[in-house]
Predicted model as a PDB file, atoms N, CA, C, CB and O in Angstrom, pLDDT in the B-factor column:
MODEL        1                                                                  
ATOM      1  N   MET A   1     153.013  87.127  69.810  1.00 67.00           N  
ATOM      2  CA  MET A   1     154.103  87.682  70.347  1.00 67.00           C  
ATOM      3  C   MET A   1     154.022  89.236  70.539  1.00 67.00           C  
ATOM      4  CB  MET A   1     155.190  87.305  69.536  1.00 67.00           C  
ATOM      5  O   MET A   1     154.613  89.838  71.435  1.00 67.00           O  
ATOM      6  N   ASP A   2     153.170  89.847  69.531  1.00 67.00           N  
ATOM      7  CA  ASP A   2     153.087  91.157  69.569  1.00 67.00           C  
ATOM      8  C   ASP A   2     152.221  91.733  70.650  1.00 67.00           C  
ATOM      9  CB  ASP A   2     152.697  91.556  68.373  1.00 67.00           C  
ATOM     10  O   ASP A   2     152.558  92.781  71.202  1.00 67.00           O  
ATOM     11  N   ALA A   3     151.115  91.096  70.981  1.00 81.00           N  
ATOM     12  CA  ALA A   3     150.287  91.422  72.135  1.00 81.00           C  
ATOM     13  C   ALA A   3     151.243  91.216  73.325  1.00 81.00           C  
ATOM     14  CB  ALA A   3     148.934  90.502  72.230  1.00 81.00           C  
ATOM     15  O   ALA A   3     151.402  92.201  74.046  1.00 81.00           O  
ATOM     16  N   PHE A   4     151.907  90.082  73.644  1.00 78.00           N  
ATOM     17  CA  PHE A   4     152.563  89.988  74.665  1.00 78.00           C  
ATOM     18  C   PHE A   4     153.579  90.947  74.743  1.00 78.00           C  
ATOM     19  CB  PHE A   4     152.961  88.843  74.781  1.00 78.00           C  
ATOM     20  O   PHE A   4     153.771  91.481  75.836  1.00 78.00           O  
ATOM     21  N   THR A   5     154.251  91.254  73.799  1.00 78.00           N  
ATOM     22  CA  THR A   5     155.294  92.446  73.977  1.00 78.00           C  
ATOM     23  C   THR A   5     154.736  93.767  74.391  1.00 78.00           C  
ATOM     24  CB  THR A   5     156.037  92.719  72.663  1.00 78.00           C  
ATOM     25  O   THR A   5     155.427  94.518  75.079  1.00 78.00           O  
ATOM     26  N   ILE A   6     153.601  94.082  74.040  1.00 79.00           N  
ATOM     27  CA  ILE A   6     153.032  95.258  74.355  1.00 79.00           C  
ATOM     28  C   ILE A   6     152.568  95.063  75.774  1.00 79.00           C  
ATOM     29  CB  ILE A   6     151.952  95.647  73.385  1.00 79.00           C  
ATOM     30  O   ILE A   6     152.641  96.056  76.497  1.00 79.00           O  
ATOM     31  N   ILE A   7     152.077  93.884  76.317  1.00 79.00           N  
ATOM     32  CA  ILE A   7     151.687  93.670  77.581  1.00 79.00           C  
ATOM     33  C   ILE A   7     152.754  93.894  78.589  1.00 79.00           C  
ATOM     34  CB  ILE A   7     151.178  92.413  77.672  1.00 79.00           C  
ATOM     35  O   ILE A   7     152.580  94.520  79.634  1.00 79.00           O  
ATOM     36  N   CYS A   8     153.991  93.284  78.173  1.00 78.00           N  
ATOM     37  CA  CYS A   8     155.156  93.322  78.967  1.00 78.00           C  
ATOM     38  C   CYS A   8     155.621  94.645  79.057  1.00 78.00           C  
ATOM     39  CB  CYS A   8     156.177  92.474  78.483  1.00 78.00           C  
ATOM     40  O   CYS A   8     156.076  94.912  80.169  1.00 78.00           O  
ATOM     41  N   GLY A   9     155.654  95.635  78.163  1.00 79.00           N  
ATOM     42  CA  GLY A   9     156.035  96.933  77.974  1.00 79.00           C  
ATOM     43  C   GLY A   9     155.164  97.750  78.966  1.00 79.00           C  
ATOM     44  O   GLY A   9     155.584  98.706  79.618  1.00 79.00           O  
ATOM     45  N   LEU A  10     154.078  97.328  78.996  1.00 80.00           N  
ATOM     46  CA  LEU A  10     153.221  98.331  79.832  1.00 80.00           C  
ATOM     47  C   LEU A  10     153.177  97.838  81.453  1.00 80.00           C  
ATOM     48  CB  LEU A  10     151.570  98.379  79.158  1.00 80.00           C  
ATOM     49  O   LEU A  10     153.060  98.641  82.379  1.00 80.00           O  
ATOM     50  N   ASN A  11     153.281  96.540  81.609  1.00 81.00           N  
ATOM     51  CA  ASN A  11     153.184  95.899  82.996  1.00 81.00           C  
ATOM     52  C   ASN A  11     154.229  95.239  83.551  1.00 81.00           C  
ATOM     53  CB  ASN A  11     152.238  95.015  83.057  1.00 81.00           C  
ATOM     54  O   ASN A  11     154.193  95.079  84.771  1.00 81.00           O  
ATOM     55  N   TYR A  12     155.171  94.811  82.925  1.00 80.00           N  
ATOM     56  CA  TYR A  12     156.350  94.124  83.489  1.00 80.00           C  
ATOM     57  C   TYR A  12     157.102  95.062  84.353  1.00 80.00           C  
ATOM     58  CB  TYR A  12     157.267  93.571  82.396  1.00 80.00           C  
ATOM     59  O   TYR A  12     157.574  96.119  83.933  1.00 80.00           O  
ATOM     60  N   PRO A  13     157.213  94.579  85.757  1.00 79.00           N  
ATOM     61  CA  PRO A  13     158.098  95.317  86.613  1.00 79.00           C  
ATOM     62  C   PRO A  13     159.489  95.297  86.463  1.00 79.00           C  
ATOM     63  CB  PRO A  13     157.904  94.976  87.789  1.00 79.00           C  
ATOM     64  O   PRO A  13     160.141  94.573  87.215  1.00 79.00           O  
ATOM     65  N   PHE A  14     160.101  96.039  85.529  1.00 76.00           N  
ATOM     66  CA  PHE A  14     161.394  95.945  85.274  1.00 76.00           C  
ATOM     67  C   PHE A  14     162.183  96.568  86.459  1.00 76.00           C  
ATOM     68  CB  PHE A  14     161.675  96.565  83.974  1.00 76.00           C  
ATOM     69  O   PHE A  14     161.713  97.591  86.957  1.00 76.00           O  
ATOM     70  N   GLU A  15     163.405  96.020  86.989  1.00 78.00           N  
ATOM     71  CA  GLU A  15     164.187  96.649  88.238  1.00 78.00           C  
ATOM     72  C   GLU A  15     165.163  97.278  87.795  1.00 78.00           C  
ATOM     73  CB  GLU A  15     164.725  95.753  89.258  1.00 78.00           C  
ATOM     74  O   GLU A  15     166.059  97.469  88.618  1.00 78.00           O  
ATOM     75  N   LEU A  16     165.350  97.758  86.569  1.00 73.00           N  
ATOM     76  CA  LEU A  16     166.304  98.837  86.392  1.00 73.00           C  
ATOM     77  C   LEU A  16     165.838 100.202  86.877  1.00 73.00           C  
ATOM     78  CB  LEU A  16     166.653  98.934  84.977  1.00 73.00           C  
ATOM     79  O   LEU A  16     164.654 100.387  87.159  1.00 73.00           O  
ATOM     80  N   GLY A  17     166.663 101.061  86.965  1.00 73.00           N  
ATOM     81  CA  GLY A  17     166.372 102.428  87.422  1.00 73.00           C  
ATOM     82  C   GLY A  17     165.382 103.151  86.546  1.00 73.00           C  
ATOM     83  O   GLY A  17     165.152 102.651  85.445  1.00 73.00           O  
ATOM     84  N   ARG A  18     164.845 104.119  86.848  1.00 73.00           N  
ATOM     85  CA  ARG A  18     163.612 104.805  86.144  1.00 73.00           C  
ATOM     86  C   ARG A  18     164.497 105.375  84.721  1.00 73.00           C  
ATOM     87  CB  ARG A  18     162.769 106.273  87.278  1.00 73.00           C  
ATOM     88  O   ARG A  18     163.818 105.594  83.718  1.00 73.00           O  
ATOM     89  N   GLN A  19     165.519 105.533  84.674  1.00 79.00           N  
ATOM     90  CA  GLN A  19     166.211 106.340  83.517  1.00 79.00           C  
ATOM     91  C   GLN A  19     166.110 105.088  82.335  1.00 79.00           C  
ATOM     92  CB  GLN A  19     168.059 106.931  83.956  1.00 79.00           C  
ATOM     93  O   GLN A  19     165.859 105.349  81.158  1.00 79.00           O  
ATOM     94  N   TYR A  20     166.315 103.864  82.774  1.00 79.00           N  
ATOM     95  CA  TYR A  20     166.272 102.744  81.734  1.00 79.00           C  
ATOM     96  C   TYR A  20     164.865 102.131  81.529  1.00 79.00           C  
ATOM     97  CB  TYR A  20     167.245 101.591  82.157  1.00 79.00           C  
ATOM     98  O   TYR A  20     164.506 101.567  80.495  1.00 79.00           O  
ATOM     99  N   ARG A  21     164.071 102.320  82.701  1.00 82.00           N  
ATOM    100  CA  ARG A  21     162.600 101.618  82.495  1.00 82.00           C  
ATOM    101  C   ARG A  21     161.718 102.181  81.652  1.00 82.00           C  
ATOM    102  CB  ARG A  21     161.828 101.531  83.676  1.00 82.00           C  
ATOM    103  O   ARG A  21     161.104 101.538  80.800  1.00 82.00           O  
ATOM    104  N   VAL A  22     161.608 103.409  81.841  1.00 83.00           N  
ATOM    105  CA  VAL A  22     160.613 104.216  80.913  1.00 83.00           C  
ATOM    106  C   VAL A  22     161.207 104.042  79.536  1.00 83.00           C  
ATOM    107  CB  VAL A  22     160.470 105.887  81.308  1.00 83.00           C  
ATOM    108  O   VAL A  22     160.309 103.698  78.767  1.00 83.00           O  
ATOM    109  N   PRO A  23     162.337 104.143  78.946  1.00 85.00           N  
ATOM    110  CA  PRO A  23     162.459 104.027  77.477  1.00 85.00           C  
ATOM    111  C   PRO A  23     162.493 102.408  77.113  1.00 85.00           C  
ATOM    112  CB  PRO A  23     163.872 104.841  76.953  1.00 85.00           C  
ATOM    113  O   PRO A  23     162.446 102.095  75.923  1.00 85.00           O  
ATOM    114  N   ILE A  24     162.569 101.433  78.074  1.00 83.00           N  
ATOM    115  CA  ILE A  24     162.517 100.166  77.691  1.00 83.00           C  
ATOM    116  C   ILE A  24     160.957  99.909  77.417  1.00 83.00           C  
ATOM    117  CB  ILE A  24     163.186  99.244  78.766  1.00 83.00           C  
ATOM    118  O   ILE A  24     160.553  99.372  76.386  1.00 83.00           O  
ATOM    119  N   ARG A  25     160.148 100.340  78.426  1.00 84.00           N  
ATOM    120  CA  ARG A  25     158.768 100.147  78.377  1.00 84.00           C  
ATOM    121  C   ARG A  25     158.124 100.828  77.034  1.00 84.00           C  
ATOM    122  CB  ARG A  25     158.161 100.729  79.694  1.00 84.00           C  
ATOM    123  O   ARG A  25     157.216 100.289  76.401  1.00 84.00           O  
ATOM    124  N   PHE A  26     158.724 102.105  76.678  1.00 86.00           N  
ATOM    125  CA  PHE A  26     158.087 102.802  75.438  1.00 86.00           C  
ATOM    126  C   PHE A  26     158.755 101.831  74.336  1.00 86.00           C  
ATOM    127  CB  PHE A  26     158.514 104.615  75.241  1.00 86.00           C  
ATOM    128  O   PHE A  26     157.971 101.370  73.507  1.00 86.00           O  
ATOM    129  N   GLY A  27     159.819 101.548  74.255  1.00 86.00           N  
ATOM    130  CA  GLY A  27     160.296 100.746  73.045  1.00 86.00           C  
ATOM    131  C   GLY A  27     159.559  99.548  72.916  1.00 86.00           C  
ATOM    132  O   GLY A  27     159.093  99.304  71.803  1.00 86.00           O  
ATOM    133  N   LEU A  28     159.331  98.614  74.006  1.00 86.00           N  
ATOM    134  CA  LEU A  28     158.590  97.428  73.858  1.00 86.00           C  
ATOM    135  C   LEU A  28     157.248  97.561  73.583  1.00 86.00           C  
ATOM    136  CB  LEU A  28     158.694  96.685  74.908  1.00 86.00           C  
ATOM    137  O   LEU A  28     156.713  96.658  72.939  1.00 86.00           O  
ATOM    138  N   PHE A  29     156.445  98.729  74.027  1.00 87.00           N  
ATOM    139  CA  PHE A  29     155.381  98.988  73.474  1.00 87.00           C  
ATOM    140  C   PHE A  29     155.195  99.185  72.001  1.00 87.00           C  
ATOM    141  CB  PHE A  29     155.036  99.882  74.049  1.00 87.00           C  
ATOM    142  O   PHE A  29     154.353  98.547  71.370  1.00 87.00           O  
ATOM    143  N   TRP A  30     156.012 100.099  71.443  1.00 89.00           N  
ATOM    144  CA  TRP A  30     156.040 100.449  70.138  1.00 89.00           C  
ATOM    145  C   TRP A  30     156.566  99.250  69.185  1.00 89.00           C  
ATOM    146  CB  TRP A  30     156.876 101.679  70.040  1.00 89.00           C  
ATOM    147  O   TRP A  30     156.186  99.139  68.020  1.00 89.00           O  
ATOM    148  N   LEU A  31     157.448  98.398  69.780  1.00 88.00           N  
ATOM    149  CA  LEU A  31     158.063  97.146  68.985  1.00 88.00           C  
ATOM    150  C   LEU A  31     156.641  96.444  68.925  1.00 88.00           C  
ATOM    151  CB  LEU A  31     159.462  96.134  69.856  1.00 88.00           C  
ATOM    152  O   LEU A  31     156.268  96.332  67.758  1.00 88.00           O  
ATOM    153  N   GLY A  32     155.807  95.975  69.786  1.00 88.00           N  
ATOM    154  CA  GLY A  32     154.729  95.284  69.532  1.00 88.00           C  
ATOM    155  C   GLY A  32     153.678  95.716  68.657  1.00 88.00           C  
ATOM    156  O   GLY A  32     152.995  94.978  67.946  1.00 88.00           O  
ATOM    157  N   ALA A  33     153.583  97.151  68.771  1.00 89.00           N  
ATOM    158  CA  ALA A  33     152.592  97.814  67.906  1.00 89.00           C  
ATOM    159  C   ALA A  33     153.233  97.676  66.395  1.00 89.00           C  
ATOM    160  CB  ALA A  33     152.336  99.460  68.400  1.00 89.00           C  
ATOM    161  O   ALA A  33     152.431  97.543  65.471  1.00 89.00           O  
ATOM    162  N   PHE A  34     154.399  97.698  66.152  1.00 89.00           N  
ATOM    163  CA  PHE A  34     154.974  97.842  64.981  1.00 89.00           C  
ATOM    164  C   PHE A  34     154.879  96.260  64.296  1.00 89.00           C  
ATOM    165  CB  PHE A  34     156.488  98.485  65.209  1.00 89.00           C  
ATOM    166  O   PHE A  34     154.584  96.129  63.109  1.00 89.00           O  
ATOM    167  N   VAL A  35     155.100  95.343  64.986  1.00 87.00           N  
ATOM    168  CA  VAL A  35     154.739  93.954  64.767  1.00 87.00           C  
ATOM    169  C   VAL A  35     153.397  93.800  64.348  1.00 87.00           C  
ATOM    170  CB  VAL A  35     154.940  93.166  65.923  1.00 87.00           C  
ATOM    171  O   VAL A  35     153.192  93.243  63.269  1.00 87.00           O  
ATOM    172  N   MET A  36     152.336  94.256  65.114  1.00 88.00           N  
ATOM    173  CA  MET A  36     151.084  94.182  64.783  1.00 88.00           C  
ATOM    174  C   MET A  36     150.602  94.753  63.337  1.00 88.00           C  
ATOM    175  CB  MET A  36     150.460  94.794  65.816  1.00 88.00           C  
ATOM    176  O   MET A  36     149.813  94.200  62.572  1.00 88.00           O  
ATOM    177  N   VAL A  37     151.257  95.974  63.153  1.00 90.00           N  
ATOM    178  CA  VAL A  37     150.879  96.813  61.841  1.00 90.00           C  
ATOM    179  C   VAL A  37     151.458  95.853  60.668  1.00 90.00           C  
ATOM    180  CB  VAL A  37     151.660  98.510  61.802  1.00 90.00           C  
ATOM    181  O   VAL A  37     150.718  95.562  59.728  1.00 90.00           O  
ATOM    182  N   TYR A  38     152.596  95.433  60.721  1.00 86.00           N  
ATOM    183  CA  TYR A  38     153.454  94.731  59.646  1.00 86.00           C  
ATOM    184  C   TYR A  38     153.583  93.374  60.206  1.00 86.00           C  
ATOM    185  CB  TYR A  38     154.950  95.428  59.357  1.00 86.00           C  
ATOM    186  O   TYR A  38     154.571  93.171  60.911  1.00 86.00           O  
ATOM    187  N   PRO A  39     152.779  92.444  60.016  1.00 81.00           N  
ATOM    188  CA  PRO A  39     152.868  90.987  60.545  1.00 81.00           C  
ATOM    189  C   PRO A  39     153.646  90.157  59.607  1.00 81.00           C  
ATOM    190  CB  PRO A  39     151.445  90.320  60.736  1.00 81.00           C  
ATOM    191  O   PRO A  39     153.383  88.956  59.665  1.00 81.00           O  
ATOM    192  N   GLY A  40     154.522  90.510  58.779  1.00 88.00           N  
ATOM    193  CA  GLY A  40     155.444  89.456  57.864  1.00 88.00           C  
ATOM    194  C   GLY A  40     156.262  88.694  58.791  1.00 88.00           C  
ATOM    195  O   GLY A  40     156.449  89.074  59.947  1.00 88.00           O  
ATOM    196  N   GLN A  41     156.791  87.544  58.272  1.00 91.00           N  
ATOM    197  CA  GLN A  41     157.297  86.655  59.167  1.00 91.00           C  
ATOM    198  C   GLN A  41     158.712  87.229  59.612  1.00 91.00           C  
ATOM    199  CB  GLN A  41     157.349  85.234  58.532  1.00 91.00           C  
ATOM    200  O   GLN A  41     159.131  87.189  60.769  1.00 91.00           O  
ATOM    201  N   THR A  42     159.402  87.779  58.500  1.00 91.00           N  
ATOM    202  CA  THR A  42     160.738  88.517  58.954  1.00 91.00           C  
ATOM    203  C   THR A  42     160.572  89.471  60.237  1.00 91.00           C  
ATOM    204  CB  THR A  42     161.287  89.464  57.705  1.00 91.00           C  
ATOM    205  O   THR A  42     161.352  89.538  61.188  1.00 91.00           O  
ATOM    206  N   VAL A  43     159.365  90.205  60.049  1.00 88.00           N  
ATOM    207  CA  VAL A  43     159.174  91.372  61.011  1.00 88.00           C  
ATOM    208  C   VAL A  43     158.922  90.503  62.464  1.00 88.00           C  
ATOM    209  CB  VAL A  43     157.728  92.484  60.503  1.00 88.00           C  
ATOM    210  O   VAL A  43     159.455  90.929  63.488  1.00 88.00           O  
ATOM    211  N   GLN A  44     158.072  89.249  62.505  1.00 88.00           N  
ATOM    212  CA  GLN A  44     157.848  88.595  63.548  1.00 88.00           C  
ATOM    213  C   GLN A  44     159.102  88.086  64.233  1.00 88.00           C  
ATOM    214  CB  GLN A  44     156.995  87.648  63.225  1.00 88.00           C  
ATOM    215  O   GLN A  44     159.417  88.278  65.408  1.00 88.00           O  
ATOM    216  N   ILE A  45     159.755  87.418  63.325  1.00 90.00           N  
ATOM    217  CA  ILE A  45     161.138  87.020  63.845  1.00 90.00           C  
ATOM    218  C   ILE A  45     162.107  87.808  64.567  1.00 90.00           C  
ATOM    219  CB  ILE A  45     161.806  86.656  62.889  1.00 90.00           C  
ATOM    220  O   ILE A  45     162.699  87.508  65.603  1.00 90.00           O  
ATOM    221  N   THR A  46     162.195  88.999  63.780  1.00 90.00           N  
ATOM    222  CA  THR A  46     163.088  90.096  64.398  1.00 90.00           C  
ATOM    223  C   THR A  46     162.540  90.621  65.479  1.00 90.00           C  
ATOM    224  CB  THR A  46     163.388  91.194  63.540  1.00 90.00           C  
ATOM    225  O   THR A  46     163.301  90.800  66.431  1.00 90.00           O  
ATOM    226  N   GLY A  47     161.151  90.992  65.625  1.00 87.00           N  
ATOM    227  CA  GLY A  47     160.487  91.481  66.782  1.00 87.00           C  
ATOM    228  C   GLY A  47     160.808  90.496  68.119  1.00 87.00           C  
ATOM    229  O   GLY A  47     161.259  90.850  69.209  1.00 87.00           O  
ATOM    230  N   ALA A  48     160.460  89.266  67.710  1.00 88.00           N  
ATOM    231  CA  ALA A  48     160.830  88.207  68.837  1.00 88.00           C  
ATOM    232  C   ALA A  48     162.085  88.153  69.466  1.00 88.00           C  
ATOM    233  CB  ALA A  48     160.715  86.946  68.374  1.00 88.00           C  
ATOM    234  O   ALA A  48     162.313  88.036  70.670  1.00 88.00           O  
ATOM    235  N   ALA A  49     163.029  88.269  68.350  1.00 90.00           N  
ATOM    236  CA  ALA A  49     164.356  88.401  68.860  1.00 90.00           C  
ATOM    237  C   ALA A  49     164.952  89.533  69.720  1.00 90.00           C  
ATOM    238  CB  ALA A  49     165.057  88.352  67.856  1.00 90.00           C  
ATOM    239  O   ALA A  49     165.703  89.444  70.692  1.00 90.00           O  
ATOM    240  N   VAL A  50     164.355  90.777  69.032  1.00 89.00           N  
ATOM    241  CA  VAL A  50     164.568  92.072  69.870  1.00 89.00           C  
ATOM    242  C   VAL A  50     163.879  91.809  71.309  1.00 89.00           C  
ATOM    243  CB  VAL A  50     163.848  93.464  69.081  1.00 89.00           C  
ATOM    244  O   VAL A  50     164.505  92.026  72.346  1.00 89.00           O  
ATOM    245  N   PHE A  51     162.763  91.404  71.307  1.00 87.00           N  
ATOM    246  CA  PHE A  51     162.144  91.364  72.586  1.00 87.00           C  
ATOM    247  C   PHE A  51     162.886  90.343  73.623  1.00 87.00           C  
ATOM    248  CB  PHE A  51     160.653  90.967  72.365  1.00 87.00           C  
ATOM    249  O   PHE A  51     162.976  90.541  74.835  1.00 87.00           O  
ATOM    250  N   THR A  52     163.352  89.323  72.988  1.00 88.00           N  
ATOM    251  CA  THR A  52     164.137  88.204  73.862  1.00 88.00           C  
ATOM    252  C   THR A  52     165.531  88.765  74.352  1.00 88.00           C  
ATOM    253  CB  THR A  52     164.435  86.778  72.928  1.00 88.00           C  
ATOM    254  O   THR A  52     166.013  88.372  75.414  1.00 88.00           O  
ATOM    255  N   LEU A  53     166.088  89.581  73.648  1.00 89.00           N  
ATOM    256  CA  LEU A  53     167.219  90.113  73.845  1.00 89.00           C  
ATOM    257  C   LEU A  53     167.215  91.040  74.770  1.00 89.00           C  
ATOM    258  CB  LEU A  53     167.683  90.525  72.844  1.00 89.00           C  
ATOM    259  O   LEU A  53     168.145  91.101  75.573  1.00 89.00           O  
ATOM    260  N   ILE A  54     166.252  91.842  74.806  1.00 85.00           N  
ATOM    261  CA  ILE A  54     165.958  92.843  75.976  1.00 85.00           C  
ATOM    262  C   ILE A  54     165.525  92.282  77.123  1.00 85.00           C  
ATOM    263  CB  ILE A  54     164.975  93.814  75.671  1.00 85.00           C  
ATOM    264  O   ILE A  54     166.228  92.533  78.101  1.00 85.00           O  
ATOM    265  N   PHE A  55     164.581  91.600  77.302  1.00 83.00           N  
ATOM    266  CA  PHE A  55     164.160  90.745  78.309  1.00 83.00           C  
ATOM    267  C   PHE A  55     165.331  89.977  79.030  1.00 83.00           C  
ATOM    268  CB  PHE A  55     163.196  89.811  77.718  1.00 83.00           C  
ATOM    269  O   PHE A  55     165.426  90.093  80.252  1.00 83.00           O  
ATOM    270  N   LEU A  56     166.255  89.173  78.311  1.00 84.00           N  
ATOM    271  CA  LEU A  56     167.197  88.472  78.956  1.00 84.00           C  
ATOM    272  C   LEU A  56     168.239  89.379  79.593  1.00 84.00           C  
ATOM    273  CB  LEU A  56     167.769  87.543  78.054  1.00 84.00           C  
ATOM    274  O   LEU A  56     168.649  89.248  80.746  1.00 84.00           O  
ATOM    275  N   THR A  57     168.645  90.358  78.684  1.00 82.00           N  
ATOM    276  CA  THR A  57     169.536  91.482  79.048  1.00 82.00           C  
ATOM    277  C   THR A  57     169.082  92.139  80.620  1.00 82.00           C  
ATOM    278  CB  THR A  57     169.397  92.679  77.767  1.00 82.00           C  
ATOM    279  O   THR A  57     169.876  92.177  81.560  1.00 82.00           O  
ATOM    280  N   GLU A  58     167.866  92.564  80.686  1.00 81.00           N  
ATOM    281  CA  GLU A  58     167.402  93.027  82.028  1.00 81.00           C  
ATOM    282  C   GLU A  58     167.480  92.245  83.008  1.00 81.00           C  
ATOM    283  CB  GLU A  58     166.221  93.386  82.071  1.00 81.00           C  
ATOM    284  O   GLU A  58     167.652  92.653  84.156  1.00 81.00           O  
ATOM    285  N   GLU A  59     167.344  90.801  82.637  1.00 78.00           N  
ATOM    286  CA  GLU A  59     167.342  89.878  83.769  1.00 78.00           C  
ATOM    287  C   GLU A  59     168.764  89.492  84.138  1.00 78.00           C  
ATOM    288  CB  GLU A  59     166.516  88.625  83.446  1.00 78.00           C  
ATOM    289  O   GLU A  59     168.953  89.187  85.316  1.00 78.00           O  
ATOM    290  N   VAL A  60     169.781  89.462  83.304  1.00 80.00           N  
ATOM    291  CA  VAL A  60     171.132  89.307  83.451  1.00 80.00           C  
ATOM    292  C   VAL A  60     171.700  90.513  84.423  1.00 80.00           C  
ATOM    293  CB  VAL A  60     171.784  89.285  82.008  1.00 80.00           C  
ATOM    294  O   VAL A  60     172.409  90.355  85.417  1.00 80.00           O  
ATOM    295  N   VAL A  61     171.253  91.651  83.931  1.00 77.00           N  
ATOM    296  CA  VAL A  61     171.695  93.077  84.494  1.00 77.00           C  
ATOM    297  C   VAL A  61     171.489  93.165  85.984  1.00 77.00           C  
ATOM    298  CB  VAL A  61     170.849  94.290  83.815  1.00 77.00           C  
ATOM    299  O   VAL A  61     172.314  93.489  86.838  1.00 77.00           O  
ATOM    300  N   THR A  62     170.037  92.762  86.151  1.00 76.00           N  
ATOM    301  CA  THR A  62     169.462  93.195  87.525  1.00 76.00           C  
ATOM    302  C   THR A  62     169.940  92.084  88.555  1.00 76.00           C  
ATOM    303  CB  THR A  62     167.727  93.312  87.497  1.00 76.00           C  
ATOM    304  O   THR A  62     170.024  92.340  89.756  1.00 76.00           O  
ATOM    305  N   LYS A  63     170.266  90.776  88.001  1.00 76.00           N  
ATOM    306  CA  LYS A  63     170.835  89.678  88.864  1.00 76.00           C  
ATOM    307  C   LYS A  63     172.211  89.813  89.195  1.00 76.00           C  
ATOM    308  CB  LYS A  63     170.694  88.398  88.250  1.00 76.00           C  
ATOM    309  O   LYS A  63     172.669  88.965  89.960  1.00 76.00           O  
ATOM    310  N   GLY A  64     173.124  90.900  88.682  1.00 69.00           N  
ATOM    311  CA  GLY A  64     174.338  91.136  88.695  1.00 69.00           C  
ATOM    312  C   GLY A  64     175.417  90.117  88.061  1.00 69.00           C  
ATOM    313  O   GLY A  64     176.626  90.132  88.294  1.00 69.00           O  
ATOM    314  N   SER A  65     174.655  89.137  87.124  1.00 62.00           N  
ATOM    315  CA  SER A  65     175.564  88.149  86.441  1.00 62.00           C  
ATOM    316  C   SER A  65     176.114  88.792  85.156  1.00 62.00           C  
ATOM    317  CB  SER A  65     174.787  86.779  86.090  1.00 62.00           C  
ATOM    318  O   SER A  65     175.665  89.854  84.724  1.00 62.00           O  
ATOM    319  N   HIS A  66     177.041  88.147  84.604  1.00 59.00           N  
ATOM    320  CA  HIS A  66     177.784  88.667  83.121  1.00 59.00           C  
ATOM    321  C   HIS A  66     176.825  88.109  82.073  1.00 59.00           C  
ATOM    322  CB  HIS A  66     179.523  87.981  82.797  1.00 59.00           C  
ATOM    323  O   HIS A  66     176.182  87.073  82.243  1.00 59.00           O  
ATOM    324  N   SER A  67     176.777  88.804  81.069  1.00 53.00           N  
ATOM    325  CA  SER A  67     175.900  88.579  80.048  1.00 53.00           C  
ATOM    326  C   SER A  67     176.624  87.364  79.128  1.00 53.00           C  
ATOM    327  CB  SER A  67     175.612  90.010  79.250  1.00 53.00           C  
ATOM    328  O   SER A  67     177.832  87.353  78.888  1.00 53.00           O  
ATOM    329  N   PRO A  68     175.797  86.481  78.719  1.00 55.00           N  
ATOM    330  CA  PRO A  68     176.251  85.392  78.014  1.00 55.00           C  
ATOM    331  C   PRO A  68     176.947  85.788  76.580  1.00 55.00           C  
ATOM    332  CB  PRO A  68     175.060  84.466  77.842  1.00 55.00           C  
ATOM    333  O   PRO A  68     177.835  85.178  75.986  1.00 55.00           O  
ATOM    334  N   LEU A  69     176.339  86.876  76.245  1.00 54.00           N  
ATOM    335  CA  LEU A  69     176.871  87.450  74.844  1.00 54.00           C  
ATOM    336  C   LEU A  69     178.249  87.997  74.915  1.00 54.00           C  
ATOM    337  CB  LEU A  69     175.958  88.626  74.300  1.00 54.00           C  
ATOM    338  O   LEU A  69     179.055  87.901  73.990  1.00 54.00           O  
ATOM    339  N   GLY A  70     178.496  88.600  76.103  1.00 54.00           N  
ATOM    340  CA  GLY A  70     179.890  89.078  76.163  1.00 54.00           C  
ATOM    341  C   GLY A  70     180.659  88.187  76.980  1.00 54.00           C  
ATOM    342  O   GLY A  70     181.381  88.709  77.830  1.00 54.00           O  
ATOM    343  N   ALA A  71     180.638  86.894  76.876  1.00 51.00           N  
ATOM    344  CA  ALA A  71     181.636  86.105  77.762  1.00 51.00           C  
ATOM    345  C   ALA A  71     183.049  86.154  77.247  1.00 51.00           C  
ATOM    346  CB  ALA A  71     181.227  84.602  77.866  1.00 51.00           C  
ATOM    347  O   ALA A  71     183.960  85.925  78.044  1.00 51.00           O  
ATOM    348  N   GLY A  72     183.308  86.418  76.042  1.00 47.00           N  
ATOM    349  CA  GLY A  72     184.520  86.467  75.601  1.00 47.00           C  
ATOM    350  C   GLY A  72     185.281  87.734  75.800  1.00 47.00           C  
ATOM    351  O   GLY A  72     186.511  87.758  75.765  1.00 47.00           O  
ATOM    352  N   ALA A  73     184.384  89.012  76.055  1.00 47.00           N  
ATOM    353  CA  ALA A  73     184.985  90.340  76.379  1.00 47.00           C  
ATOM    354  C   ALA A  73     185.267  90.500  77.707  1.00 47.00           C  
ATOM    355  CB  ALA A  73     184.176  91.420  76.006  1.00 47.00           C  
ATOM    356  O   ALA A  73     184.530  90.006  78.561  1.00 47.00           O  
ATOM    357  N   GLY A  74     186.377  91.215  78.021  1.00 44.00           N  
ATOM    358  CA  GLY A  74     186.695  91.683  79.206  1.00 44.00           C  
ATOM    359  C   GLY A  74     187.459  90.809  80.061  1.00 44.00           C  
ATOM    360  O   GLY A  74     187.791  91.183  81.186  1.00 44.00           O  
TER     361      GLY A  74                                                      
ENDMDL                                                                          
END                                                                             
C-alpha cells in the first residue's frame, strides 16, 4: 500500500484545483514514505485509512455528490 500511495501521489490526475492538488500530492507522497519507513501494522492500517479517505473524498467532491460521511449534517 505504501508504494501505491507514493505512485498515486506522483501520478494520479486529481481533478481538484491547483491549490488543493499540490498539497494532496505532497501529502500522499510523504504518507507513503512514512509508511515505508515505519512498517508497523498500526501505521499500515492508519496509512491505508488516510489514503482511502483522501481518495474517496476527492472522488465525491469532483463528481458533485454529497459525502457519505456527512450524510447527517446539513
